[in-house]
Every structure is written in structure tokens, then in C-alpha cells.
C-alpha positions in Angstrom: -137.9 -58.1 -93.9 -137.6 -54.3 -93.9 -134.3 -52.8 -92.6 -134.3 -49.6 -90.6 -134.7 -47.4 -93.7 -135.6 -43.8 -93.4 -138.6 -42.2 -95.2 -137.7 -39.4 -97.6 -139.1 -35.9 -97.3 -141.4 -34.6 -100.0 -141.1 -34.6 -103.0 -138.7 -37.6 -102.8 -136.6 -38.7 -105.7 -138.6 -39.2 -108.9 -137.4 -40.6 -112.2 -140.3 -42.6 -113.4 -143.8 -41.1 -112.8 -146.1 -43.5 -111.0 -143.3 -45.6 -109.5 -142.5 -43.8 -106.3 -142.8 -45.7 -103.0 -145.6 -44.3 -100.9 -144.3 -46.2 -97.9 -141.3 -48.3 -97.1 -141.6 -51.4 -99.4 -139.9 -54.7 -100.1 -139.7 -56.4 -103.4 -138.3 -59.8 -104.5 -136.6 -60.1 -107.8 -136.8 -63.7 -108.9 -135.0 -65.3 -111.9 -137.5 -67.1 -114.1 -137.0 -70.7 -115.3 -134.7 -70.5 -118.2 -136.5 -73.3 -120.1 -139.6 -71.1 -120.3 -138.1 -67.7 -120.7 -135.2 -65.9 -122.4 -131.9 -65.9 -120.5 -131.7 -63.1 -117.9 -135.5 -62.9 -117.4 -136.8 -61.9 -114.0 -140.1 -61.2 -112.3 -140.4 -58.6 -109.5 -143.0 -59.3 -106.9 -144.3 -58.0 -103.6 -143.7 -60.6 -100.9 -146.4 -62.5 -99.1 -146.7 -62.1 -95.3 -144.5 -65.2 -95.0 -141.8 -63.6 -97.2 -142.4 -65.7 -100.3 -142.7 -64.1 -103.8 -146.3 -62.9 -104.2 -148.1 -60.4 -106.3 -146.2 -59.7 -109.6 -145.2 -56.1 -110.1 -142.6 -55.7 -112.8 -141.0 -58.0 -115.3 -137.4 -57.6 -116.5 -136.9 -59.0 -119.9 -133.8 -59.4 -122.2 -134.5 -57.8 -125.5 -131.0 -58.7 -126.8 -127.5 -59.2 -125.4 -127.1 -55.5 -124.7 -130.6 -54.3 -123.7 -133.0 -55.1 -120.9 -136.6 -53.8 -120.6 -138.4 -53.1 -117.4 -142.1 -53.7 -118.1 -145.4 -53.7 -116.2 -147.3 -56.9 -116.2 -149.5 -55.7 -119.0 -146.4 -55.0 -121.2 -145.9 -51.3 -120.7 -142.2 -50.3 -120.8 -141.2 -48.1 -117.9 -137.4 -48.2 -118.4 -134.7 -49.8 -120.5 -131.1 -50.4 -119.7 -128.5 -50.4 -122.5 -125.2 -52.1 -121.7 -122.0 -50.8 -123.2 -118.8 -52.8 -123.1 -115.9 -50.5 -123.9 -112.7 -52.3 -124.8 -110.4 -52.8 -121.8 -112.8 -51.1 -119.5 -115.6 -52.1 -117.2 -119.2 -52.0 -118.4 -121.3 -48.8 -118.6 -125.1 -49.0 -118.2 -127.4 -46.4 -119.6 -130.9 -46.0 -118.1 -133.3 -45.0 -120.8 -136.9 -43.6 -120.6 -139.6 -45.3 -122.7 -139.2 -42.5 -125.2 -135.5 -43.3 -125.6 -134.0 -40.4 -123.6 -131.1 -41.2 -121.3 -132.0 -40.5 -117.7 -128.9 -41.9 -115.9 -125.6 -43.5 -116.5 -123.9 -46.0 -114.3 -120.2 -46.9 -114.8 -118.5 -49.7 -113.1 -114.9 -49.1 -111.9 -112.9 -52.1 -110.9 -110.6 -51.8 -107.8 -108.3 -54.0 -105.9 -110.9 -54.9 -103.3 -114.2 -54.1 -104.9 -116.0 -52.6 -107.8 -117.3 -49.0 -107.6 -120.8 -48.2 -109.0 -120.6 -44.6 -110.2 -124.0 -43.2 -111.2 -124.8 -39.9 -112.9 -128.2 -38.4 -113.3 -128.9 -36.5 -116.5 -131.7 -34.3 -115.1 -130.2 -31.1 -113.6 -132.8 -31.0 -110.8 -131.7 -34.5 -109.7 -128.0 -34.2 -110.3 -127.8 -31.6 -107.5 -128.2 -34.5 -105.1 -125.3 -36.7 -104.0 -126.2 -40.2 -104.9 -123.9 -43.1 -104.1 -124.1 -46.9 -104.4 -122.1 -48.6 -101.6 -121.5 -52.1 -100.2 -122.8 -53.2 -96.8 -125.7 -50.8 -96.2 -128.1 -51.6 -93.3 -127.0 -55.2 -93.3 -127.6 -55.7 -97.0 -125.0 -56.4 -99.6 -125.5 -53.1 -101.4 -127.4 -49.9 -101.0 -128.3 -46.5 -102.5 -127.5 -43.4 -100.4 -129.1 -40.1 -101.3 -127.3 -37.1 -99.7 -125.7 -39.6 -97.3 -129.0 -41.3 -96.2 -129.8 -44.9 -97.2 -132.9 -44.9 -99.4 -132.7 -48.4 -100.9 -130.9 -51.7 -100.1 -130.5 -54.9 -102.1 -129.0 -58.4 -101.7 -129.3 -62.0 -102.8 -131.4 -64.3 -100.7 -130.5 -67.9 -100.2 -128.1 -69.9 -102.4 -127.7 -70.3 -106.1 -129.9 -72.7 -108.0 -129.5 -74.1 -111.5 -132.9 -72.5 -112.4 -133.3 -69.3 -110.4 -132.1 -66.9 -107.8 -133.9 -64.4 -105.6 -132.8 -60.9 -104.5 -134.5 -58.7 -102.0 -134.8 -55.0 -102.7 -136.1 -52.5 -100.1 -137.0 -48.8 -100.8 -137.8 -45.9 -98.6 -141.0 -44.0 -99.0 -140.4 -41.3 -101.6 -137.8 -43.3 -103.5 -138.0 -44.2 -107.1 -138.7 -47.9 -107.2 -137.6 -48.6 -110.7 -134.1 -47.1 -110.1 -133.6 -49.3 -107.1 -134.7 -52.4 -109.2 -132.3 -51.3 -112.0 -129.3 -51.0 -109.6 -130.2 -54.4 -108.3 -130.3 -55.9 -111.8 -126.9 -54.3 -112.6 -125.6 -56.0 -109.4 -126.9 -59.3 -110.7 -125.5 -58.8 -114.2 -122.1 -57.9 -112.7 -122.1 -61.1 -110.6 -123.2 -63.2 -113.7 -120.3 -61.7 -115.7 -117.8 -62.5 -112.8 -119.1 -66.1 -112.7 -118.7 -66.5 -116.5 -115.2 -65.0 -116.3 -114.3 -67.4 -113.6 -115.5 -70.4 -115.6 -113.5 -69.3 -118.7 -110.2 -69.0 -116.9 
């Protein structure tokens, strides 16, 4: 299930302490049944040897229409995403620490052929790196490149269901896991917005 993803050199890319991949890892983000959970509720698991969703790792919960929380299974918040919808512009997502400090900003920019994901780090020690989010990375639908090197990939697995979807996220050793999961959630949110817009037209 792991693509040919390169391990990062020490100290890696750290945003959230305690959530750095110590080896190349794969995670499955699975939409929860909407009749049991709030809309836009997901569970992140480590896969079983057969590739099925396995041990729960992180839960992604909708706090309100404009905020998502990334929590451990015991309820500890590790990151929040606040969604801003400027008039006549594409959404802007703000990654927030548990203390409420902004740690990154991701602005969508719609183009003729695709949508750009422009991410900016607030920490000066991290902003010195070139971090880009691109389509079609190592065979996945989207990926994160750090200084030109793929450090995370993500993409939907299987087909849509009326109750859930599954996305596969891979990270290189040394990469911040929660950032990769956050970018994947933004990808999901963008696709949900596109689907809703298509229905309304």
C-alpha cells in the first residue's frame, strides 16, 4: 500500500509534537455513518495487513459549519481547522494549535484546469522550506512536496457510497502526520463543495 516515498532527514518536519512518523506509514480516513455521527465526521485508522481499516488513531469531528477538530481517541484536541469563505473567492483554511494559535494557512485558488492548494507556514523555522501541494504524486491523486521531495500522498479509495468514503494517506518517516491528514481533509471538503455545487446548478 505504501508508494515509493522517501524518508526525511533529521529533524524532519514537525508541527504537532508527538505526531511525527517514525517510519513510512499508511492511514485510512473513513467517513463515519451519518446517522450515528455529525455530518463530516471521520475516523483515521492504521490499516490491517489486508488493507482494511484497523486500529483507530485520530477522529476528525465537525464542531460547527466552519470548524473541524482533530482529536485523539481519548478526546484530546491536536489541531483545529477553521474554514473561511470570502465573498467571490475560494475558501481559505486556517490550521490552529490546541491553544488557538494559527500554525498554517491554506488558500485554494481556482484555475481553468485545476485548483491550486497554496499553503503558508507561520513558524519562521518552517517557512524557510518550500512546501507545495500537487496533483498526481507517486500515483496518488495529490501529494505534499517538501523542498521538491514527496513526503505525503493521498487519494480516495474505491467508489462513493451513500454512507461513507475511504481515503488513503501515506507519510514519509519524519513527516508531520496531522498536517498530511489535514490536507487530505481539505481535499475531501473541496470535493464535497464541488459535488454540492453541481447538484444546485
